[in-house]
N, C-alpha and C positions, 0 to 999 in steps of 0.2 A: 767432260759437263759438270765441269768444279767453279767455276763463274756460273752467277746468276744471268750474267747479264753476254746472253753467244753473241758472236760476230756471223755465227751463218745458223740457217736448218736447210737439213734436209730432208722432204719433203719428197712424198711414196707421190707417184705421177707426175709428178713438177719439176723437182731438181734441186740446185743448192741454190738457197735464198742466204746471197754474201750483202756485209754491209760494208762502205767506206769510213771512215775517221769522220766524213760528215754528214754518213746515215744514208748515206742514200745505198737503196735499197737496187741488185743485180740479178737476175736470173738463170744460170748456166746448165748446160749438161753433165752429169759425171762421168766423169772414167767410171768402168765397168766394174776395178779392183772397189776405188772408191765410198761404189753404191754400198759395198760391205763394213765401208770402214767411218761409217756414219751414221748414229744415233738416227733412227728415223722415228722424224714427222708425219703427220698428215692431217688433214681434212676432214671436218663432220661436217661444215657448211661450204657455200661460194666462196671467193674472195671478195673482199669488203671493201668501200674507202678508205681512204686515211682521212687521218685529222689535220687541218694546217699545224702550223708549231705553236702561234699564237692560241690557237685555241686551244691545245693540250697546254700550256703555261697556268692557264686565265683555268680552266678545269680544275688540273693539280691541284693553282693553293686551290680555289676552292675545297675539295677532297681534303686539302690536310691548313686549315683555318685552324688558330686556338679558336678555344672554346669547348663545352657542354660535347659531351659524349652518351648515351643509356647503356651503364652497364646490361650484358647481359638479361635477356626476362626472364616469364617461370615457364619454368625451371633455370636456375644459374646454371653454366656451365663454367665450371670450373675452368683457372688459368691458365692448368696444365695441358689442357687441352689445345692450346694456338702452337705454342711448343710442339708437341706431335705432332699438331697437323705440318709442321715445318720436318720434324725429322721425316715422317712418310713423303714428304714432296720429296726429299736429295734421295732418297730409297729409290724412288719411281723414277729418274732423273738419273741417279748412280749410271754411270758408264767402267765397268770395272775390266774392259780392254784396253782404257785410254790404255793405260805403260806400257801394253804391250806389244804395239800395231809393228810389223814386219816380227814378231818375235814368235815364239812356241803359241801360239795359240790355233786352233786344231774352226776349223768351221763351223761348227755347231760353238761351241764357246762364241766366235766372233757377230753370231746374229742372234742367237740369245742374253749375248753378255750385251749390244748393245737395244734389247731390246728392254719396257719400264716396265719391272715384274715388284712384286712386294713383295721381297722375297731375301731383306735383310742382307744385302751384297755392301752397307751403307757401313754396317757393323764388319764382314765377315770377307769382306772382296774377293778375290781371289782363291782363298783357300786358303789352313797355313806351310802346304809342298809349296806356291809358288816365289818366286827368290824377289819379288817386291815386298807384297802384305804378309810373308810368316815375322817383318820387323810387328806386326800389331799383335802378336801371342808367344802367350808366354812356354820355357823352351819344353814344356809337357808339348807343346803343337796341337791341343786341346783346350785348355782353355783361352782367353783373350786377356789382355794384360791392363792391370791398371796404374793411377798414376797414384804419389802423392802431392798433399795441398805443403805449402811455404808457409812454416811459420809469421806472426806475425808480433811486431813488433809490442807498443802500448797499443791499449793497456797493456802494461808488465802484471798485473792482479791475475790477470785472467787465463785458466790456464788452458782452458782448452783451445781457444786462441793459438795460442804462444808456442804452439809443438804439431808439428810436422804428423797429416794425419793420410796412411794409407788408404786409397782404397776408394777415396771421393775425388781425386782429379781424372781427369782424360793421360793415359799415359804421355810423354811426352819425350823428347827428345837430350830435352836436358845439355849437360857439359858438353856431350857429344857435337853439340851444334856449332855451326862457324862463325855464324853470326847470331845476333840479338835471337831476328826474328826466329832463323832453324829452330836454338833453342824451346823457344813456343810453341816451334808446332808439335800439334800430335797427333801420336800413332795409332790414324786410326789409319782409313780409306779413302772417308770423304772429310778434307780439315774444312765443308759447307757445314759439319757438324759441331762446328767450334767459334764458328762464326757471331755468337753472343752467348750468353749463359748457362740462360732456360734450356735451350736445345744440347748444349755439351754436355749440363747435368743429367738430360733426358739421355743421349746419347753411353754416360753412363751405367744408370739403368739396366741400357739390353746389355751393355758387358757383363753386370752383376750376374742380373735375371738369367746370362746364361752359363753364365759360371757354375752360378746353385745349379741348373740346371743336371750338369755334366758330373755335379758332385752327384747329386739323387741318381744317374742314369751306372755312375762307377759302383755304386751295390750291386748293381746285380751283375756285375759281373765283366763289362763291357770296359776294353780298353784303346789305347789310337783308334787310326782313321774311323775304328763301328762307333767308336764312345762319341768321337768330333761328328762323324755324318747324321746318328742318334740323337744329340743335343739339337743339333742346326735343324734339323725336320721337326722338335720340339718347338724351337723357342719360335718358327716358323707360324709352324699352324697358329699356334695360342698368338702369337702377333696378328694374325691376321683374324681373328675373333674378334678379340678384340677392335681391332679398324667394322669391320662389316655391324659389329654390334655393339660399341661402348662410344665409338667416335664418328662414323655416318649418319647412328640417329640423331646428336648432337648440330648438328649443322648443317645435315639433309634434311625437307620433308618425312617422315619418316616414311612414308604415305609411299614416296618414291623408292626409298634404299627398300622395300619390302616386298613391289613390282619388280623393284631391276633383280632382286634376288633370290627369287619367286616364280617369278614369269622368264624370267631371262631377259636380256638386252632387246632393245627393237629401234636401234638406231650407229649405234658402233660397235663396225665390225658383229655385226649382225648375221648368225648365221638362216638365209632367206632359201626356200626351198624353190625348189630349180635355180639354184648358184652352187656355181663350187664354194666346196668347204673352210671357214674360217681356220687358218692358216694357225701354226701352234706359235707365230712371233709377236705380240701383237706389237704395234706403234705408239706412238703421244701423239694425239689431235693436240692444234695448237689451238684451242678453242678452248680445250684445257689447260697447255700449261700456259700460255700467254694470257689468258682472261681466268678461267670457271677458280684455278683450287690459287688462285692467289686471293681467294675472300680470307686468308687465314690473318692479311695485312688487317682487318676490320678490326681483328677480334684482339691489337695489342693494347696493352696496358701504355701511358706514361709512364709510370711509376708501382712497383710492386713491396708486399710487406713480405718481405725473402729468410729471413730467420730472424732470433732473438735478435742479432749486432743491425740486421739493415733494416729497418720498418718505420713508419709513421711517430710509435710511441717513442720512439729513442732520436727522433728526428732527427733520419740519416733514412729515410727510406730508399731503395734501389730503385733508380730511374731507371727509365731505357738507355738513358746515355751509358751506365753507371755499366748496365747488360752486357752491352759493346765492349766498355774495355777490361771487363774484367772476364775475355778472351785471344783466346791466340790469335790468331785467323783477325781478325775487326780489330782488336786492342792491343792494351801492350801489360795487365796489370800493373798496370800505375796507375791509381784515381784523380791522381791532381794533375791528368793529362789534357790539354789544350784540342783541342780536333787535328790543328794541324801535326799535334804530337801524336794522333793515332792516324793519324797520314804513316807517318816517318815510320818505316822497317826496321830499322836503328835504334831507334827509344829502348836504350837501359832503365833495365827494370829486374824483377825475379823471375824465375823460367815457369812456373806451375803457381798456380789460384791459391792464392791468399789463404791461410786455413776460413778464416773468420766471413768468407763468403759461399760457405758447404749451405745447397742447399737445404730445406725446410719444406720436406715432399707435404706434409700436412698442408702447409699453406698454399700448395698447387691443383692437389686433389679433393677429394672430398670422401675420406675414411669411412664414415659412418652408413657411404652404401655399402661397406662391408659387413655394413653391423661392428663397425672398429671406433665406438665412442672415445673411448680413451686414449682416442689419432684424431678427434678433433682440436685444430688451432686454438691458439687463446683467444678473445671475445677478439675480435673486428680485428684479426688477425689471418683470415682468409686472402685468396682473391681470385673472383670469379672474371670471365670479358670482357670484351666492349662488346655492344649488341654487334651483329651483323648486321651491316651500314655504306652507306655508301660518307662517311666520313671518318678520319683518318685522325688519335693523336698526332697532334702535328710537330713531335723531335723527328716523325718521320720523313720532317722536308729535311734534316739536314743528317744525310747518313755521313761514319765514315764510311772512306774510301774503301778500307777490304773488306765491305760488304757486298761488293760489287769487282771486285777486283780492281781496285781502281789506285791501287799504290802505285805509290812514283811516277804518277803519271799527272797531267794537263787535261782539266776537263773543268767545261765552263759547271758554275755554281747551282744552274739549275738540273742538273747533274744528281746531286746530292737527295733529290728530292723523289720519295718511290714512286708515286703515285703518276709523276713525270716519264717514268722510267719503263713506268705498266708500261700505259698509254703511246709509249713510242714507239715500245716494241712492237707494239701488237699494231701502230700502227705500219709499223715498217715491213711486216709481212703482211696487211691486206689481211687482218681480219677480219674474217664477221661479222656484224654488228648487232645487237641484241635483235633488231627489228628482223635481219634474215635467221637469226638459233630459231626467232617465234618460229616463221613458217615454217622450214627444216621438220621442225619438231612437231607441229601438229598445234599450236595452244591460240589460246588467241594475248597478242601483245601490251607489253605498256601501252596506255596513250601518254600524249604530248606531253602533259600536261603532269600525265608521278611522273615521268622522266625528268620535267623540267623542278617541280612542284618539291618531290618525293614524300616521304611520311619521318621527319624525323632524321633524316641524314644531312649531307651538304647543301648549302644554302646559294644558288645559285647566277642570283642576284647581280651580282657581278658582271657578269658573261656580257658583253651587248647582243644584243638585236640577233644579230648575226652568226655570234658561236651561238649564243637560245638557240636558234634554227636549225644550226648541222650539230649540234647535239640530239635535240628533243627528233629529228628525222632519221641520221643515221650512227644512233649510243654506239660510242664504242662500248663491247661485249663485258670490258669489265664493270665499268659501270653501272650496265644496264642489271648484270646478272644482282650486284651488292645495290639497287635501287629498289628489285626482284624483291629483296631480302626484308625489305622495308614493310610490303603490302603481305610480309607472308610468314608475319612475327618473329622476325629474328633470324629465319633457316629461308635458305637458299631454295627456289621455288623451282616453277616445274621447266623454266630453260636451266637457268646454274646448278638443279640440281640433279636431274635427268642428266647435265653432262657429266657431274662430278659421278656420280654413282654408278654406269655403268661403265665409264671408266677405272673403278675402284672393281669390277665386276671382273673385267675385260682386262686388269692385271695380275686381278690375283688367278684368274683360269690359266695367263700364260704361265703364271712360275712353275717354275717345275721342285716347286711344293707348291699344294693349292686346295684349300678348303672347297674350292668351285667346282674343284673334277673329284674332291670327296666327300658329296656330301655328308653323310653317313658317320664324320669325322665328329666327334665329343671331346672337350676340352679336360683334362685332367687332374690339372694345377689349381681350380679355384676351390669354388664351396662344393658347389654341385654338377654337373654333368652339363648345362646348360647356361653354365656363368660363368664367364670369365672377362673381368674388366681392366683397364690400365690400372685401378687399383689392389685389384686382384698381382698383377701381374708385381706388384710393387712390392705387396707384399711378403711373394714370396722370393723376388730379388735381394731381397733384405730382412728375409728370415722370421717377418711380422715384426721385429722390434724396436720400437723407436726412438730406442739410442744411433738407431740405425740410417733412421727415414729420417731423423731430427736428431743430426750428432751434437750440434750445439746447446741445447738445451730451451729449457723456457730461460 
């Protein structure tokens, strides 16, 4: 599960849906052993009708058209939540048994390791004793490794950026790598978390959070494996609390979130009277993975106020393209790279993140929410997300090949368009339409006019009458979820919000460490026993110090 574009899906009750080079799908029955060795998908709704390629191209082009897109409405959503959401997606779909097939994986590990769970497997992998994942851990096998940035040349008088800084990049293979791509490769269980700089710095924050928790628990006399397990338990519970109380209410109608987490699930793997109890291992609904949780693509900005060096005031903002460049999985750390250079895994450059690209977290999150006005960014220097709607910023029509595992392959240019990729994947797995899911969830569907006209999102005027009719009649679920958000204040509504909230609840319930199964648990690392936000996590991870949350200064 380390690439976004899967070549096959094992859908429980259906079999293996596979695609050939031309994207033609077929379904076959898996062998008994194969059923255990595949990540488990499921359906919440029925199969839906595919959308023809011409309509997919037209709709994707409309969704990534150049033009204005409103920022998140009142209250604004700090831009860091876009990439926290991406980090969560990779955690949900991390397959920690992937590299160990046929080796020392117990049946329980095999099934659990291939189930969606919110337990930070993308950070911990299979743990410090695993022969492969232990490379991510420090010598004590308790803490996680951190990396050191590369010093930057000119301006020579800028002392802060002209030196390497330990602890502000992901750990990397470095000089031990055989190729340029290998040297830049991150020493983390899931390299997707280094596909853009914002998610990479988010992953680094979780590494630092774990290491700080280790330091705190070591003061109580814990050592070795007991210390590691206690720290991981603390980290995972606090992480789940952040998702439940800080992330979800910012992207989903809070009434839906509260209903799901207080009254339980009604649709996805919901316990029902007179039926067999829900098993311990969740599946991943295609409706979530291929549509509803791709809401974050709409939240992405085309550029960011990143730090003291890269912002609109200096005339060099951190464009989305540069966030791809300064990563190891999609980029090469060379700011002069063309798209062809990014696609070339052997492009020569430095082996680690340049020091001048360290994140200023004050610009990504609002620390005044945590009563830290001293950590407010400079005037005009903060970032909020784009509103969740059906219009994406147009740099997303030119993805580097590394973002979808395309380096070294031949593909059509339309494959770089993120919207086209999403619509095509949904069509290939015969995903239910928005109208079908509204019926399944018992809610009133959007009208044809709402689908076609929207409320401040993508304009479909360029589509032909036949294409408009196809979109209005059987609306692709991803587009439907985003269109629905336009009429619910920029939050996921009755269809998209219900899918996302219920899958989060189930993924927490099915995790080995779970605040859903421990409803009396309360956070201990925040300002009180009821509060722990992403800002609190960052404050703890970086010792609450401005020079660590923003090492380059103002």
